[in-house]
C-alpha positions in Angstrom: -58.6 99.4 32.2 -56.0 97.2 33.9 -54.4 94.3 32.1 -55.7 90.9 33.1 -53.5 88.8 35.3 -51.2 86.3 33.6 -51.9 83.0 35.4 -48.4 81.8 34.7 -46.9 85.0 36.3 -49.3 84.8 39.2 -48.4 81.1 39.9 -44.7 82.0 39.6 -45.0 84.8 42.2 -46.9 82.5 44.6 -44.3 79.7 44.2 -41.5 82.2 44.7 -43.2 83.2 48.0 -43.5 79.6 49.2 -39.8 79.0 48.3 -38.7 82.2 50.1 -40.7 81.4 53.2 -39.3 77.9 53.4 -35.7 79.0 52.7 -35.3 82.3 54.7 -38.5 82.9 56.7 -41.1 85.6 56.1 -39.1 88.5 57.6 -36.5 88.1 54.8 -39.0 88.1 52.0 -38.9 91.3 49.8 -41.0 92.3 46.8 -37.7 92.8 44.9 -36.6 89.2 45.8 -40.0 87.8 44.8 -40.0 89.7 41.5 -36.5 88.4 40.7 -37.3 84.8 41.6 -40.6 84.8 39.8 -39.1 86.6 36.8 -41.7 89.4 36.8 -41.4 93.1 37.5 -42.1 94.7 40.8 -44.8 96.7 39.1 -46.6 93.4 38.1 -46.5 92.3 41.7 -47.8 95.7 43.1 -50.5 95.7 40.4 -51.9 92.5 41.8 -51.1 92.5 45.5 -50.9 95.5 48.0 -48.2 93.8 50.2 -46.1 90.8 50.8 -48.7 89.7 53.4 -51.3 89.5 50.7 -49.0 87.4 48.5 -48.3 85.1 51.4 -52.0 84.8 52.1 -52.9 83.8 48.6 -49.9 81.4 48.4 -51.0 79.7 51.6 -54.6 79.5 50.5 -53.6 77.7 47.3 -50.8 75.6 48.7 -49.9 73.6 51.7 -49.6 75.0 55.2 -46.4 74.0 57.0 -47.3 72.3 60.2 -50.8 71.3 59.2 -49.6 67.9 58.1 -49.1 66.6 61.7 -50.9 63.3 62.0 -51.0 61.3 65.2 -52.5 57.8 65.2 -55.1 57.1 67.9 -54.7 54.3 70.3 -56.8 53.0 73.2 -54.9 55.3 75.6 -56.3 58.8 75.7 -53.5 60.3 77.8 -50.8 58.8 75.5 -52.6 60.1 72.4 -52.8 63.6 73.9 -49.2 63.6 74.9 -48.2 62.3 71.4 -50.3 65.0 69.7 -48.9 67.9 71.8 -45.3 66.7 71.3 -45.6 66.2 67.6 -47.5 69.5 67.0 -45.2 71.6 69.1 -42.1 70.1 67.6 -43.3 70.6 64.1 -44.4 74.2 64.7 -41.2 75.0 66.5 -39.2 74.4 63.3 -38.1 77.6 61.5 -40.8 77.2 58.9 -43.5 76.8 61.6 -42.2 79.9 63.5 -42.2 81.9 60.2 -45.7 80.7 59.4 -47.1 81.7 62.8 -45.5 85.1 62.7 -46.6 85.7 59.1 -50.2 84.7 59.9 -50.2 87.4 62.5 -49.1 90.0 59.9 -51.6 88.7 57.3 -54.4 88.8 59.9 -53.4 92.4 60.8 -53.2 93.5 57.2 -56.3 91.6 56.0 -58.5 90.3 58.8 -60.8 88.3 56.5 -58.0 86.5 54.8 -56.3 85.9 58.2 -59.5 84.3 59.5 -59.7 82.0 56.5 -56.1 81.0 56.8 -56.3 80.4 60.6 -59.4 78.3 60.1 -57.7 76.2 57.4 -54.8 75.6 59.8 -57.2 74.8 62.7 -59.6 72.5 60.8 -57.4 69.4 61.0 -56.8 70.0 64.7 -60.5 70.3 65.3 -61.2 67.1 63.4 -58.6 65.2 65.3 -59.8 66.4 68.7 -63.5 65.7 67.8 -62.6 62.2 66.7 -60.5 61.5 69.8 -63.1 62.9 72.2 -65.8 60.9 70.5 -63.7 57.7 70.9 -63.0 58.6 74.5 -66.8 59.0 75.1 -67.5 55.6 73.5 -64.8 54.0 75.7 -66.2 55.6 78.8 -63.1 57.7 79.4 -64.6 61.1 78.6 -67.7 62.7 80.0 -70.7 63.1 77.7 -70.9 66.9 78.3 -67.3 67.6 77.1 -67.2 70.3 74.4 -64.7 69.0 71.7 -64.5 72.5 70.2 -63.4 74.0 73.5 -60.8 71.3 73.9 -59.6 71.9 70.3 -59.3 75.6 71.0 -56.9 74.8 73.9 -54.9 72.6 71.5 -54.7 75.4 69.0 -53.7 77.9 71.6 -50.9 75.7 72.9 -49.7 74.9 69.4 -49.8 78.6 68.4 -47.9 79.6 71.5 -45.2 77.0 70.8 -44.8 78.3 67.2 -44.7 82.0 68.3 -41.9 81.4 70.8 -40.1 79.1 68.4 -39.7 76.3 71.0 -41.3 73.0 71.3 -43.3 72.5 74.5 -41.1 70.8 77.1 -42.0 67.2 78.2 -42.9 68.7 81.6 -45.3 71.2 80.0 -46.9 68.5 77.9 -47.3 66.2 80.9 -48.8 69.0 83.0 -51.2 70.1 80.2 -52.4 66.5 79.6 -52.8 65.7 83.3 -55.0 68.8 83.9 -56.9 68.3 80.7 -57.7 64.7 81.6 -58.8 65.8 85.1 -61.2 68.2 83.5 -62.8 65.8 80.9 -62.5 62.4 82.5 -65.7 60.4 83.1 -66.4 59.3 86.7 
C-alpha cells in the first residue's frame, strides 16, 4: 500500500514548479531541480506525478495562470476597447513567462488531454467573460448586430492571443488594427 501524500511536500513541489517556470521557463525545469528546490526526493515526486507536465498542470490548477490577469476597462468606443484588449493580451503573453506557459500547456495537453482541457478552459474563461460583456454592451449601444455569437468572437480572441504567445512576440500595431477593422466589419450593426 503506497504511503499517503504529505500535503506539505506536495505544496512544496508545486511551489517549486511555479518558481522554476517563472525564473527559467518550462524547458529548463527538471525533476532533479524540483526535488532539490522542494527539499524532497526524486522518488517522492515520481511516486505522485508521472511527469513534469503533470506537476505543472496541478501547479497551475491550484495557482495563478500567468497572462490570465489582463484586465481592460470598457469604454463607449468598441473599436478602442478591442484594440486595447488585443494589445494588452498579446504584450502580456509575449513575455517569457507567457511564452513558457503557452508551450507548457501544449505539452500538458499532449500528455494529459483531460487536464489540458481544464487548464485551457480556465485560461479562456476570463476572455470569454470579457468578450461576452463587451458584445452585450455593443448590442445595447446599437454598435453590434443582435445575431453576433460572442463565443465565436471569443474563440478568435483566444486564437490570436495563443498565437502571440506561441511565437513569443506581441502582435504588431498593424496586425491589431487589421484584426479590429475586419472584426468590426463583421459584427457591426447597420
